[in-house]
C-alpha positions in Angstrom: -0.3 0.0 0.0 1.4 3.3 -1.0 0.8 6.1 1.2 1.0 9.7 0.1 4.2 10.2 1.2 5.6 7.6 -0.8 3.8 9.2 -3.9 5.8 12.4 -2.8 9.0 10.8 -2.9 8.3 8.8 -6.2 7.4 12.2 -8.0 10.7 13.9 -6.7 12.7 10.8 -8.0 11.1 11.2 -11.3 11.3 14.9 -11.7 13.2 16.0 -14.8 16.2 18.3 -14.4 16.1 22.0 -15.6 15.8 22.5 -19.3 19.3 21.8 -20.9 18.8 24.9 -23.0 18.8 27.2 -20.1 21.9 25.5 -18.6 23.8 25.9 -21.8 22.8 29.5 -22.3 24.2 30.2 -18.7 27.4 28.4 -19.1 27.8 29.6 -22.7 27.4 33.3 -21.5 29.9 32.6 -18.5 32.4 31.4 -21.0 32.4 34.2 -23.3 32.7 36.6 -20.6 35.6 34.8 -19.0 37.2 34.2 -22.5 36.7 37.8 -23.5 37.9 39.1 -20.3 41.1 36.8 -20.2 42.0 38.1 -24.1 41.4 41.6 -23.2 43.3 41.5 -19.9 46.1 40.0 -21.5 46.1 42.6 -24.2 45.8 45.4 -21.6 49.0 43.8 -19.6 50.9 44.6 -23.1 49.2 47.8 -23.5 52.6 49.7 -22.5 54.1 48.3 -25.4 51.5 49.2 -27.6 51.0 52.8 -26.7 54.7 53.2 -27.9 54.1 51.2 -31.1 50.6 52.7 -31.7 49.0 55.3 -29.5 45.4 54.8 -31.0 45.6 51.1 -30.4 47.0 51.4 -27.0 44.4 53.8 -26.0 41.6 51.5 -27.4 42.7 48.5 -25.6 43.0 50.5 -22.3 39.4 51.5 -22.5 37.9 48.0 -23.8 40.0 46.2 -21.1 38.6 48.6 -18.4 34.7 48.0 -19.4 35.4 44.4 -19.8 36.9 44.1 -16.5 34.3 45.9 -15.1 31.6 43.6 -16.5 33.5 40.6 -14.9 33.4 42.4 -11.5 29.7 42.7 -11.7 29.1 38.9 -12.7 31.4 37.7 -10.0 29.7 40.0 -7.5 26.4 38.3 -8.5 27.9 34.9 -8.2 29.0 35.6 -4.7 25.5 36.8 -3.7 24.0 33.6 -5.2 26.5 30.8 -4.9 23.9 28.2 -5.5 23.7 29.1 -9.2 27.5 28.9 -9.5 27.4 25.3 -7.5 24.7 24.0 -9.7 26.7 25.0 -12.9 29.8 23.2 -11.6 27.6 20.2 -11.1 26.5 20.1 -14.3 29.7 20.6 -16.1 31.0 17.3 -16.3 27.7 15.6 -17.8 27.4 17.9 -20.4 31.3 19.2 -21.2 31.7 16.4 -23.7 28.5 16.9 -25.5 29.0 20.6 -26.0 32.7 21.0 -26.0 32.9 22.1 -29.6 30.3 24.7 -28.8 32.6 26.2 -26.1 35.3 26.3 -28.5 32.8 28.5 -31.1 31.8 30.7 -28.5 35.4 31.4 -27.0 36.4 32.3 -30.6 33.3 34.4 -31.1 34.4 36.2 -27.7 37.7 36.8 -29.4 36.7 38.1 -32.5 34.1 40.3 -30.5 36.9 41.8 -28.7 39.1 42.2 -31.6 35.9 43.9 -33.5 35.3 46.4 -30.6 39.0 47.3 -30.2 39.3 48.0 -34.1 36.2 49.9 -34.1 37.2 52.1 -31.5 40.7 52.8 -32.8 39.2 53.4 -36.3 36.6 55.6 -35.0 38.8 57.5 -32.9 41.3 57.8 -35.7 38.6 59.0 -38.1 37.3 61.7 -35.8 40.7 62.8 -35.5 41.5 63.0 -39.3 39.4 65.9 -39.8 40.7 68.0 -37.1 43.9 70.2 -37.2 47.1 69.0 -35.4 47.9 70.2 -32.1 50.9 72.3 -31.9 53.7 69.9 -31.1 56.2 70.5 -28.2 59.4 72.4 -29.6 62.9 71.7 -28.3 65.5 73.8 -29.3 69.1 72.4 -30.5 72.2 74.5 -31.1 75.3 73.1 -32.5 78.1 74.1 -34.5 77.8 75.4 -38.2 79.6 72.3 -39.6 77.0 70.0 -37.6 73.7 71.9 -38.7 73.3 69.4 -41.7 73.7 66.0 -40.2 71.8 66.9 -37.0 69.1 68.4 -39.1 68.8 65.2 -40.9 68.7 63.4 -37.7 66.0 65.7 -36.4 63.8 65.1 -39.3 64.0 61.2 -38.6 63.1 61.8 -34.9 60.1 63.7 -35.8 59.0 61.1 -38.2 59.6 58.3 -36.0 57.5 60.0 -33.0 54.5 60.8 -35.0 51.3 60.6 -33.4 49.0 59.2 -36.3 49.2 61.8 -38.9 50.4 64.6 -36.6 54.0 65.2 -35.1 54.5 65.0 -31.3 57.5 67.2 -31.4 59.2 70.0 -33.3 63.0 70.2 -33.2 64.8 73.4 -34.2 68.6 73.3 -34.9 70.4 76.4 -35.0 74.4 77.3 -35.3 76.3 78.5 -32.5 78.2 81.8 -33.0 81.3 80.7 -31.7 83.1 79.4 -28.3 83.3 82.9 -26.8 79.9 84.0 -27.5 78.4 80.9 -26.1 80.5 81.0 -23.1 79.4 84.8 -22.4 75.9 83.9 -23.3 75.4 81.0 -20.7 76.7 83.3 -18.1 74.4 86.2 -19.0 71.2 84.4 -19.5 71.8 83.9 -23.2 72.1 87.9 -23.6 74.4 89.0 -26.6 74.5 92.8 -25.7 73.4 95.0 -23.0 72.8 98.4 -24.7 71.2 101.7 -23.7 68.1 100.6 -26.2 67.4 97.4 -24.7 69.0 93.5 -24.7 69.7 91.6 -27.4 69.8 87.7 -27.1 72.2 85.3 -29.2 68.9 83.4 -30.3 66.7 81.1 -29.0 67.8 79.8 -25.5 68.9 76.1 -26.5 67.5 73.0 -24.7 70.2 70.9 -26.2 73.8 72.2 -26.8 76.1 69.9 -29.1 79.5 71.3 -28.9 82.2 70.1 -31.2 84.5 68.6 -28.6 84.8 68.1 -24.8 87.4 71.1 -24.9 84.7 73.6 -26.2 82.2 72.3 -23.4 84.9 72.8 -20.6 85.4 76.3 -22.0 82.1 77.7 -22.4 81.0 75.9 -19.2 83.5 77.8 -17.2 82.3 77.6 -13.5 83.6 80.8 -12.4 81.5 82.7 -15.3 78.7 80.7 -14.6 78.7 81.4 -10.9 78.7 85.5 -11.6 75.3 84.8 -13.2 72.6 85.4 -11.2 70.5 82.5 -12.7 73.0 80.2 -14.6 71.4 77.2 -16.6 72.1 73.7 -15.4 74.3 72.1 -18.0 74.1 68.0 -18.1 76.7 66.6 -20.5 76.4 63.1 -21.6 79.6 61.2 -21.7 79.2 59.3 -24.9 80.2 60.7 -28.2 77.4 61.1 -30.8 79.9 61.3 -33.9 83.6 62.0 -34.5 85.2 63.9 -37.4 88.9 64.2 -38.3 89.9 67.4 -39.7 91.5 67.0 -43.1 93.7 69.0 -45.5 91.9 68.8 -49.2 93.3 69.7 -52.5 91.6 70.1 -56.0 91.9 67.7 -58.8 95.1 68.9 -60.4 97.0 69.6 -57.3 95.9 66.1 -56.1 97.4 64.5 -59.0 100.5 65.9 -58.3 100.7 65.0 -54.7 98.5 61.8 -54.5 100.4 58.4 -54.2 98.4 55.0 -54.4 101.0 53.2 -52.0 100.4 56.1 -49.2 99.0 55.0 -46.1 96.0 57.6 -45.0 96.3 58.7 -41.7 99.9 57.3 -40.9 102.0 60.6 -41.8 102.4 63.7 -39.6 101.0 67.0 -40.8 104.6 68.3 -41.4 105.1 65.1 -43.6 102.1 65.9 -45.6 103.1 69.6 -46.0 106.4 68.6 -47.6 104.7 67.0 -50.3 102.5 69.9 -50.6 105.3 72.1 -50.7 106.9 70.0 -53.7 103.7 70.6 -55.3 103.6 74.3 -55.1 101.7 75.3 -52.2 100.9 78.6 -51.9 98.5 78.9 -48.6 96.2 76.9 -46.4 92.4 78.1 -46.5 91.2 77.7 -42.8 88.0 79.2 -41.2 88.2 82.3 -39.0 89.3 80.7 -35.3 87.0 83.3 -33.6 83.8 81.9 -35.1 84.9 78.4 -35.7 85.9 76.0 -33.3 86.8 73.6 -35.8 89.6 76.1 -37.2 90.4 76.8 -33.5 91.3 73.4 -32.8 93.2 73.2 -36.0 95.3 76.3 -36.0 98.2 75.5 -33.3 99.0 72.3 -35.1 98.9 74.2 -38.6 101.3 77.0 -37.2 103.9 74.6 -36.2 103.6 72.3 -39.1 104.1 75.5 -41.6 107.0 76.9 -39.8 108.8 73.3 -39.4 108.5 72.7 -43.2 109.7 76.3 -44.0 106.6 77.5 -45.6 106.8 80.6 -43.2 109.5 81.8 -41.1 107.8 82.8 -38.2 104.9 82.4 -36.5 103.3 85.5 -37.6 104.2 84.5 -41.1 102.2 81.2 -40.3 99.3 83.1 -39.5 99.2 85.1 -42.7 99.7 81.6 -44.6 96.7 80.1 -43.3 94.6 83.3 -43.8 94.5 83.9 -47.4 92.4 87.0 -47.8 90.1 85.7 -50.9 89.6 82.4 -48.9 88.5 83.7 -45.5 85.2 82.4 -44.3 83.5 82.3 -40.7 83.3 78.5 -40.7 83.9 75.6 -42.6 80.4 75.5 -44.6 80.6 79.3 -45.5 84.4 78.5 -46.8 83.0 75.3 -48.9 79.7 77.5 -50.1 82.2 80.1 -51.2 83.9 77.8 -53.2 80.7 76.2 -54.5 79.5 79.7 -55.7 82.9 80.2 -57.6 82.3 77.0 -59.5 79.5 78.4 -61.5 81.2 81.8 -62.3 84.9 81.1 -62.5 85.6 79.8 -66.0 89.3 79.2 -65.4 88.5 76.3 -62.6 89.4 76.2 -59.1 92.5 78.2 -57.5 95.8 76.3 -57.9 98.2 75.8 -54.8 95.8 76.0 -51.9 94.8 73.3 -49.5 91.5 73.5 -47.8 91.3 72.6 -43.8 87.8 71.5 -42.9 86.1 68.6 -41.2 86.0 65.4 -43.0 82.1 64.9 -42.9 81.6 68.5 -44.1 83.9 67.9 -47.1 81.8 64.8 -48.2 78.8 66.9 -48.0 80.3 69.4 -50.6 81.6 66.7 -52.9 78.0 65.0 -52.8 76.5 68.4 -53.5 74.4 68.3 -50.3 73.0 71.7 -48.7 75.7 73.0 -46.4 73.7 74.1 -43.2 72.1 77.5 -43.9 74.9 78.9 -46.2 74.1 77.2 -49.5 71.3 74.8 -51.2 72.2 71.5 -52.8 73.4 71.3 -56.3 74.0 68.4 -58.8 77.6 67.1 -57.8 78.0 65.5 -61.4 77.1 68.4 -63.2 79.7 70.5 -65.1 81.5 72.7 -64.1 81.0 71.7 -60.4 82.4 68.1 -61.1 85.9 70.1 -61.5 85.6 71.5 -58.2 85.6 68.4 -56.2 88.3 68.2 -53.3 90.3 65.2 -52.2 91.2 64.6 -48.6 94.7 64.0 -47.1 94.7 62.7 -43.4 97.2 63.0 -40.5 97.8 61.3 -37.3 98.3 64.4 -35.6 95.6 66.5 -36.9 92.6 66.8 -34.2 89.2 65.5 -34.7 85.8 67.0 -33.7 84.1 65.0 -31.1 80.3 66.0 -30.7 78.8 65.4 -27.4 75.3 65.9 -25.9 74.5 68.4 -23.3 71.1 69.0 -21.9 70.7 72.7 -21.0 67.9 73.7 -18.3 67.1 77.3 -18.1 65.5 78.6 -14.8 61.6 78.5 -15.2 61.5 76.3 -18.3 62.9 72.9 -16.8 59.4 71.0 -16.8 58.9 67.3 -17.0 57.5 67.1 -20.3 60.4 69.0 -21.9 63.1 66.9 -20.1 61.2 63.7 -21.2 61.3 64.8 -24.8 65.2 65.7 -24.5 65.8 62.2 -23.0 63.8 60.6 -26.0 65.9 62.5 -28.4 69.3 61.7 -26.8 68.2 58.0 -26.7 67.1 58.2 -30.4 70.6 59.3 -31.3 72.0 56.5 -29.8 70.0 54.4 -31.5 70.3 56.0 -34.8 74.3 56.9 -34.9 75.4 60.0 -37.1 77.6 57.6 -38.9 75.0 57.4 -42.0 75.4 61.1 -41.9 79.2 61.0 -42.6 80.5 60.9 -39.2 82.6 58.3 -37.6 82.1 56.3 -34.3 84.0 57.1 -30.9 87.0 54.8 -32.3 87.3 56.7 -35.4 85.8 53.8 -37.3 83.7 54.3 -40.5 82.0 50.8 -41.6 81.2 51.2 -45.4 77.4 49.9 -46.1 77.2 46.6 -48.1 75.1 48.1 -50.8 75.0 51.7 -52.2 72.5 54.0 -49.9 71.3 56.9 -51.8 69.4 58.4 -48.7 72.4 58.4 -46.5 75.9 60.0 -47.6 78.2 58.0 -45.4 81.8 59.0 -46.8 81.1 57.7 -50.1 81.9 61.0 -51.9 85.2 61.2 -50.7 86.7 58.5 -52.9 88.8 59.0 -55.9 87.7 57.8 -59.2 87.7 54.0 -59.5 89.4 53.4 -56.1 88.3 53.3 -52.2 90.7 55.7 -50.7 88.7 56.7 -47.6 90.6 54.9 -44.4 88.2 52.7 -42.3 89.8 54.3 -39.2 91.0 57.6 -38.6 91.0 58.3 -34.8 92.7 61.7 -35.0 93.8 63.6 -31.6 91.7 65.4 -29.2 91.0 69.0 -29.7 93.6 71.2 -27.5 91.9 73.5 -24.8 90.0 76.6 -26.2 91.8 79.1 -24.0 95.1 77.6 -25.0 94.5 77.9 -28.7 93.1 81.2 -28.4 96.3 82.4 -26.6 98.6 80.7 -29.3 96.7 82.4 -32.2 96.8 85.8 -30.2 100.6 85.6 -29.5 101.5 85.4 -33.4 99.0 88.2 -34.6 100.3 91.8 -35.0 99.1 94.1 -32.7 96.4 96.7 -34.3 95.4 100.2 -33.1 92.1 101.0 -34.4 89.7 103.9 -34.6 86.4 103.3 -36.0 84.8 106.5 -37.5 81.0 106.1 -38.4 79.0 108.5 -40.5 75.5 108.8 -38.9 74.1 111.4 -41.5 70.5 110.8 -42.2 71.4 109.3 -45.9 72.9 106.3 -43.4 69.4 105.2 -42.7 68.5 104.4 -46.2 68.7 100.9 -47.8 72.1 99.8 -49.0 71.1 97.8 -52.0 68.1 96.0 -53.5 70.4 92.9 -52.7 71.2 93.7 -49.1 67.9 94.3 -47.4 68.8 96.5 -44.3 70.0 100.2 -43.9 73.7 101.3 -45.0 74.2 102.1 -41.1 72.8 98.8 -39.9 75.1 97.0 -42.5 78.0 98.9 -41.6 77.6 98.1 -37.7 77.0 94.7 -38.4 80.4 94.1 -39.8 82.3 96.3 -37.3 80.6 94.1 -34.4 82.0 91.1 -36.2 85.3 92.9 -36.3 85.4 93.7 -32.5 84.6 90.1 -31.8 87.9 89.1 -33.7 90.1 91.6 -31.9 92.7 90.5 -29.3 93.4 91.5 -25.9 96.5 93.7 -26.7 94.7 95.4 -29.5 93.6 99.0 -29.0 90.1 100.1 -30.1 88.2 103.4 -29.8 84.6 104.7 -31.6 83.7 107.9 -32.9 80.8 109.1 -35.1 80.3 112.1 -37.4 77.5 114.2 -38.8 76.8 118.1 -39.2 74.4 119.6 -36.6 71.3 121.1 -37.9 69.3 124.2 -36.5 69.7 124.6 -32.7 71.3 121.1 -32.3 74.7 121.6 -30.1 75.9 118.2 -30.5 79.5 118.2 -31.8 80.6 117.4 -35.3 82.5 114.3 -34.3 81.3 112.5 -31.1 83.5 110.4 -29.0 81.6 107.2 -28.0 84.5 105.0 -26.6 87.9 106.5 -25.9 90.9 104.3 -27.3 91.6 101.3 -25.0 92.8 97.8 -24.8 90.4 95.3 -26.0 89.3 93.6 -22.9 86.0 92.2 -22.4 84.6 95.4 -20.7 85.8 97.7 -23.8 84.5 95.5 -26.6 81.1 95.4 -24.5 81.2 99.3 -24.4 82.1 99.5 -28.1 79.5 97.1 -29.2 76.8 98.7 -27.4 77.7 102.2 -28.6 77.7 100.6 -32.0 74.2 99.3 -31.7 72.9 102.4 -30.1 74.1 104.6 -33.3 71.2 106.3 -35.2 71.2 108.0 -38.6 70.1 111.8 -38.4 71.3 115.2 -39.4 73.3 116.2 -42.3 76.4 115.0 -44.2 79.9 116.5 -42.6 82.3 116.6 -45.5 84.9 113.6 -45.2 87.8 115.7 -44.9 86.4 117.7 -41.9 85.5 114.4 -40.3 88.9 113.0 -40.5 90.7 116.2 -39.4 88.3 116.7 -36.3 88.6 113.1 -35.3 90.5 112.5 -31.9 92.9 110.0 -33.4 95.6 110.0 -30.7 98.5 110.0 -33.4 100.8 107.4 -34.0 101.1 104.2 -35.9 97.3 103.7 -36.2 94.4 102.6 -38.6 91.2 104.5 -38.9 88.2 102.8 -40.7 85.7 105.4 -41.7 82.2 103.9 -42.7 80.2 105.7 -45.0 78.0 105.6 -47.9 80.5 107.9 -49.9 78.2 111.1 -49.7 78.3 113.4 -52.9 80.2 116.3 -54.3 77.0 118.4 -53.3 77.7 117.7 -49.5 81.3 118.2 -50.0 81.9 121.9 -51.3 85.1 123.4 -51.9 86.6 119.8 -52.6 90.0 121.2 -54.0 90.7 123.1 -50.9 89.7 120.1 -48.6 92.1 118.0 -50.4 95.0 120.2 -50.1 94.4 120.2 -46.2 94.3 116.3 -46.1 97.8 116.2 -48.2 99.5 118.3 -45.5 97.5 116.2 -42.8 98.9 113.1 -44.3 102.4 114.4 -44.6 102.4 115.3 -40.9 101.1 112.1 -39.8 102.3 109.2 -42.2 101.6 106.6 -39.8 98.0 106.9 -39.6 96.3 104.6 -42.3 92.9 105.6 -43.1 90.7 102.8 -44.8 87.3 103.8 -46.1 84.7 101.2 -46.0 81.8 102.0 -48.0 78.3 100.7 -47.5 77.0 101.8 -51.0 75.7 103.0 -53.1 78.7 105.0 -54.0 81.7 102.9 -55.0 85.5 103.5 -54.3 85.8 105.0 -57.8 83.2 107.4 -57.3 83.5 111.1 -56.1 84.5 112.5 -53.5 85.5 109.1 -52.1 88.6 108.3 -54.7 89.8 111.8 -54.5 89.7 112.0 -50.5 91.4 108.6 -50.6 94.5 109.5 -52.7 94.7 112.8 -50.8 95.4 110.9 -47.5 97.2 108.1 -48.9 94.5 105.6 -47.8 92.4 102.5 -49.0 89.0 101.8 -50.0 86.9 98.7 -49.5 83.3 98.0 -50.6 81.0 96.2 -48.2 79.0 93.0 -49.9 76.5 90.6 -49.2 79.2 87.9 -47.9 78.8 86.9 -44.2 79.9 89.8 -42.0 82.3 87.7 -40.1 84.2 87.1 -43.6 84.4 90.7 -44.5 85.4 91.6 -41.2 88.1 88.9 -41.2 89.6 90.1 -44.5 89.6 93.7 -43.5 91.3 92.7 -40.3 93.8 90.5 -42.2 94.9 93.7 -44.4 95.1 95.7 -41.1 97.6 93.3 -39.6 
């Protein structure tokens, strides 16, 4: 007999389990969520790397991973609050796993595909939304280096910008500018980057650099002098990196005809001393060595003491003074190596008789390679077709010496007070690391050991040193270490010791016509042009030279200003005297009427003796120089009384040296005349100073 309780137990025993579809759906949902979360979580873990490789993809992964993990957290919380559901699911898995294992695999794949689809969609939509927007202004870092390193470093900066682009927009901008010379950099670092402090305001040397790449450790030691920096109220913090970013030996190069006389196939480049090289050059009829101006070129500064010694040892010059003249040919003076080579490049198209014979060109190896390859040379000249006549006749061939110095470029971070933020510091660090991974050897420089590894295949994108080989032969040595650059102050002292002393008075025309434009080709006023050249000249004077400054113009109306005004009395060219003269030059303005040239010379305070007077003028006119015949008689008497006073007229234009009244006045005083041109101011100043010495 069956009781009610028995019937109840029987019904329980035969009760059907929950529908399989419901259980399967729950497990599948859990599997999808867990699989998706697992995939995305692993991707999120690698997102820092993906952020470097692709900023859009990295951001998409972070967003999707965060959403996915949030959903997983919610699911876990539900299961925690209702553990019976989770227990029942675990009890069901062994019975059904074999039956629908293939379904699990399908759902896992579906979850992965879904994750990939969402990630791609987020990244794609974000990129699409940004494609129509203008790029944000990139963070700019400022790099300063020598003129000789502008071309390779600008190429490196372009590569860094391209490699760090955020989608279609650049993250950073890198501006590379040339330094004005070792001494101006030293003064600028100690003066908050000020060039001059005058009565009309302060001038900066240029943009304050975040990165400075000097040509050698010697240049860094000189410019970062602790005594000078300590005198500044807010000096920058300099952080040099010990590793070289590129090395380039100084070479002596000859044009083709001279090279054909000197070159020997059995010679071993880099094994000879400089004096031995010059002995061979001497036999070929060497007339001089063209070297950049040391005051504005640290490359020439490092090289000059060695050249002086070798030139005197080989008998090419009898004394140090003569050696300095031998390495300063007036027609081949330039402020730096790129300007010197650009001067030669410009001559190639107009000088039909070919390159000058009997002159060696002293420049860094990598700059010579750029010249031969026809590349742009810094800011001085554009690229040309190196294989096109007549430029192919102007190719230079290098000679190496074991005792010539090598440039050794270093990376120095400059932190200016108030500009040292974390983002800028990070960009500077990234650029330094990029340079370590992308060596400048592809730009024609050598590594720290002086080695040059020639590429296995021709590389039209990078110059290496291929343009230095002679036709049909590989003549560039694989290793040239060179010597380290000597101390900058030692080089300056050595050069100053062999230069003749100059006693100089500057006499500047400040009449109203000097405010007019010089020429259509030189877009600045006559006074500005003359002052700029004179400021360059002041920078090339040495400590025992004597310098003074006066200006002249005719007073008008009730003007009580004297005809000739003394702005700086003659004195030794100390740093204080140079600053005074530069400041006064900068403050000159053009006003009033012409004072006749003869009257200006006679009224000037010249402190007679062996002295040079430079008269800067636009030439005036016969109308403003009345009674010229009587004035010339007075000047001839003046010259007879003071034969040691040498007057040089420096014409800004539009008048020429052959014009009147300049030509007559020059003859009467027994002087010289030079016309300013569009050449670099430093080169014009150096040519003028070479004549004075």
